[in-house]
Each structure stands twice: as C-alpha cells, then as structure tokens.
C-alpha positions as CSV (number, residue, x, y, z in Angstrom):
1,A,0.0,0.0,0.0
2,L,1.2,3.5,-0.8
3,R,1.8,5.8,2.2
4,G,0.1,8.8,0.6
5,V,-1.5,11.8,2.3
6,F,-5.1,10.8,1.1
7,R,-4.6,7.3,2.5
8,K,-3.3,8.5,5.8
9,N,-6.2,10.9,6.3
10,L,-8.8,8.4,5.2
11,L,-7.6,5.8,7.7
12,N,-7.7,8.4,10.5
13,W,-11.2,9.7,9.4
14,A,-12.5,6.2,9.2
15,K,-12.1,5.9,13.0
16,E,-14.5,8.8,13.4
17,I,-17.3,6.6,12.1
18,S,-16.3,3.7,14.3
19,L,-14.8,1.8,11.4
20,E,-12.2,-0.7,12.6
21,V,-9.0,0.0,10.6
22,K,-6.3,-2.6,10.2
23,E,-3.8,-3.2,7.5
24,E,-2.8,-6.7,6.6
25,S,-2.3,-9.0,3.6
26,I,-5.4,-10.7,2.5
27,N,-6.5,-13.4,0.0
28,P,-9.6,-14.0,-2.1
29,F,-11.2,-16.0,0.8
30,D,-10.8,-13.0,3.1
31,L,-12.7,-10.9,0.6
32,Q,-15.5,-13.3,0.4
33,K,-15.9,-13.2,4.2
34,A,-15.8,-9.4,4.3
35,D,-18.7,-7.3,5.5
36,E,-17.9,-4.7,2.8
37,I,-15.3,-4.2,0.2
38,W,-14.2,-0.8,-1.1
39,L,-11.3,0.7,-3.0
40,T,-9.7,4.1,-2.5
41,N,-7.4,6.4,-4.3
42,T,-6.9,10.2,-4.7
43,I,-8.9,10.3,-7.9
44,I,-12.1,8.4,-7.1
45,G,-12.0,8.8,-3.3
46,V,-13.9,5.8,-2.0
47,Q,-15.5,3.3,-4.4
48,W,-17.7,0.6,-2.9
49,V,-17.6,-2.8,-4.4
50,E,-21.2,-4.0,-4.8
51,K,-20.4,-7.6,-5.8
52,Y,-17.5,-9.9,-5.6
53,R,-17.9,-13.4,-6.8
54,K,-21.2,-14.7,-5.4
55,N,-21.4,-12.1,-2.6
56,T,-23.3,-8.8,-2.7
57,Y,-22.3,-6.0,-0.4
58,K,-24.5,-3.1,0.9
59,G,-21.8,-0.5,1.2
60,D,-23.3,1.2,4.3
61,K,-19.9,2.0,5.8
62,A,-18.5,3.1,2.5
63,K,-21.4,5.5,2.1
64,E,-20.7,6.9,5.6
65,L,-17.1,7.3,4.7
66,V,-17.9,9.1,1.5
67,A,-20.2,11.5,3.3
68,L,-17.5,12.1,6.0
69,L,-14.9,12.7,3.2
70,Q,-17.2,15.2,1.5
71,R,-17.7,17.1,4.8
72,K,-13.9,17.1,5.4
73,L,-13.2,18.4,1.9
74,N,-16.0,21.0,2.2
75,V,-14.3,22.3,5.4
76,L,-10.9,22.4,3.7
77,G,-12.4,24.1,0.6
78,S,-13.9,26.9,2.7
79,L,-10.5,27.8,4.3
C-alpha cells in the first residue's frame, strides 16, 4: 500500500465513524468473508464494491465514509 496523504487521512477519518481499521495481507477467501469491500485512491476517493464473486455488499460504511470525506473536503475548501 502506498503511504500517501489521502490514504493517511482516510484511515484516520474512518475511525470517526467507528470503522475498525487494520492493514494486513489478504487473500480472495478473506474478501468473500468481508462485511464490505471498497477501493480508495486520490482520484475516485472511495469506491464501494457491490459484488465480488457470489457475494453482494450493501456498502453502508463506504457511504458513511464518502459522506465524511465530503464534509472534510468542504471544510478544507472553505478555508
């Protein structure tokens, strides 16, 4: 994983919505057991993965994180 500014902030902000944050190597079986899957980068922000193999994910925490990210960026934009 890259150690970028966006990544660092996103991991810290995730804790504000009681999202457990941990970094570790995973495999496809871990993804199938996940409550949610989402991808992040500076360009797209947070992209929720709706379906992986036979599993479908709601994306509730991803949506919360997107809303939090938008609030944070709005505050930064108003400075």
